[in-house]
N, C-alpha and C positions, 0 to 999 in steps of 0.2 A: 505492499500500502505504500505510497507515494503525495506525501501532505508537501501543501504549497501554507504560508507560515507570513501573512498581513497584519503588523502592528503598526499602530495608527495613531497620530501625534505626535500636535507643530513639538515637544517639547523634545520630544527622543531626540530630537532631530538637533534641536540646540544643542542640547548635555543633558539639558537643568532637571531630563529624569532618566536614571536609572534605562536600558529597556530587559532587564531579568523575566517581562513575558517571554522573550521567546525564550528566553536560553532557560528553562523551567517547561514552556513543552516540546523544547526538539529535547530534552533527556527525560525526560516521560515519557515522547511521543517513542523515542528510540526506544525504550525501555520495553516497551510490547513490539518493537518487532517491525513497527514501523519506519518510513524513513521521508525525514524531512529532509530535498528538493530547494525547496525558497530558507528563504528570510530575505524578506524587504519591510522596512523603517518607512514609513510616506508622510505626506502632512495629513488637517484635516480639511482636506481640499475637497465635494463632491465626485470630483468629475475626472482625478486619480484612482480614488477607491472602489471608482466601482469600472474604470476601465483595466484594470490587473482585478477585481477578479469572475469577471468578465472572460478575459482571460487565462487567466489561471483555472479555471471550474472549469473550465472545456479540459486543461494535462491535465490538474491529476485528479486524483483520487479523490482527497476532497480540499480543500482548503479552508483550516480559521483563519479569521477576522478577530483580532481582539483593538476594544479600544474606541470612543464614539460614541459611546451610548448613554443616552438624557435626556436634556431637558434643556440642556445649556444651549448656546446659541453654537456651541462649536463640536454638540456629538451633533458632526451626520451622516455619524458609519452608515444609518438606519436609510434617510436618502441612496447613499448612495447605492448598497448591496441590490435593493429595490428595484430599483434602472437596472443597475446585471441584469437579472435573474428578470424583469417586466414586470414584476406587480406593482399592485398600490399597491397602502401606507394603508395598515390599518389600527383600532386600537382597541386587546384586547381587553375585555372587557370582564375579565378573570384578574388579571393580574392590575387593570387601575384602578380593582378592588382591595388588593391588596395594599395596594402603597397606599391608598388612601389610610385604612387602617391604621398603616404604621406609625404616619402622619399620624393622626388625629390622638393615637398613643405617646407619641414625641413632643407633642405641642401639648393635652397636658403630664407630661414628666418635667417636660422645658419653659413651660406655659408661654413670655412676653418674645424673649431671646428664642422662641422656634421662629424657622425659617419657614415660611410657604411656601407650597408652594404646586401647578398645577398633577393632579395624575397625568388624563389621557397627556399629554408627551411627556411620560415617563411611559405610558404602554405600548408605542409604535413599532408595533413589526411591521416585517410584510406578510403580507397581505398566504398566510398556508403556511406561518414561519410553523414547527412544532417549541414549542415555548424550552424555553426552563430554565429552572425558578433558579434566583437569585438568594442566596442560606446572607449572606451580610451584605450585602446594600440593596436600593433599590431597584435598577433595570434589571430586565432579565437577561437572560444568553438570550440566544435563538438558535434554531435549524433547521435551512431551509432546502428542502430536496431532499433523502433517502423518509426512510420507515421506519419506527426507532426499534429495536435490537438489527436491525439486515445495515453489513456492510456499506460503507460511503462508498456514491460515487459523481464525484464529479462537487459533493455535500458542501452546501458553505454551510459557515460551523458559526458562530459572533459570538464576542462576549462582551464585560465590563475589561478596560484596562486597567482598576483597580488591583494589581497583584495582587490581592485576598478574593476578591469578589470573582478577577477572570478563573482563582484554583476550587474557589467550591461549584463555581458553573462545571466546569473541561467535567471537575470527578464524578458528576452526572452524566456525564454520554461518554464517560472513559472507557469503556467495556466497545464503543461503535470501532473503537483503535484497536485491529493487532494484522500483524504480519507475520512469517516467515525469516525474520534476517534475526542470524543468533548474534553473538561475538565476544568474543576474550583476549584482554587483557597481558601486555603484557612491558611490565619493567626493569630499565636495567640502566647503570649508568654516563653509557657508550653515549658519547655523544648527539646529534644526526646526523652528521656531517661523517661525523665517524659510522656511519650504519654505510658509505655508495650506496651500493645496487638491489644491497638484503634486506630491504621490503618489493620491492622489483619484480625480487628473482621466486619471491614469497611469491607474488600474487602469478609468473609464470609454469611455478608449476601444479599448483590450484586454485580450484574458482574459485575467488575470493578476493575483496580489496583492502589492504593491506598499510593503515595510518599513525606516522609518526607523528607523536608532538612533543614539546623543548617537556621538562617540569617547570616548578618554582615553589620555590623557598624549600621545604623541607621534603617538599615531590620530586618527584624521582621524574626518567626521562620515561616517556609507552610507547610503545606501540604495539594498536584498534587492527586485529581483525575481524569481517563484520565478512560471509556468506551466510545463501539461505540453506545450505544441508548440514548442521552440526555435525559430522565425521567429516568438512574436508574445510571445519577450521582450525579442526581437532587435529586434523593431520600436519595442518602446515603451518601453527600452534608448537605443535610435536618440533615439526625441520626448524623452525628459528630459535629454538630453544637450545640451539646444536650450530648454533651460528650469532647468537651473538648472549654478549654476558650477562646473567640475568639476575637480576635483585632483588631481595629478600621485604616488599611492600603491600602495607593495603589501606583503602583509606574507610576501612571498617571504621 
């Protein structure tokens, strides 16, 4: 399963906010055997978001979009996603009622200090979308295309950009993502430049891809082997251990 990640927000492009959503999602999807093929940050511009969603859903099994949900002036993601899929936008009545109730309780707790919002503006989703509840905030996530419990195919998953909210929404749809990619890592103190042709030799001998990555701090360099056949990965790792001096290290 090939996945593309589209992260939305001017603050990501200025460096004001670190793009932790992309790295977290990439790790989660990879651990499930899926392959993240694209990661891109784009500004809060509907035309840009629309173009990537439209093109990528034709190219990848699923597109995950984070950020730009809500009822403020720069929350333009739903507008863009709906346009990309040729759908109208609609107010989900159940979402609207849940948001109105949450705000009612919040105002009771905070009194005059509470911000008054329009629930309708925060409950807009593309027509026909599958709403995914957000346990950490107001704006729900949603899925456009695909049926619950079935593998996505050109399906668009949209989550809020606040990290805690993004994770809460993703956890509710995480079982949609699966794949047959397996990986194994070898740790080594051998400098990446001294590996020479060893990684490419392994790729030629076995049906795998091999990546080498420089360590940071106390973390050694690592060589990661990925493939769709566990035996091929195991054979490649065994071969590499005969050609690279391995270092005892665990991330746990």
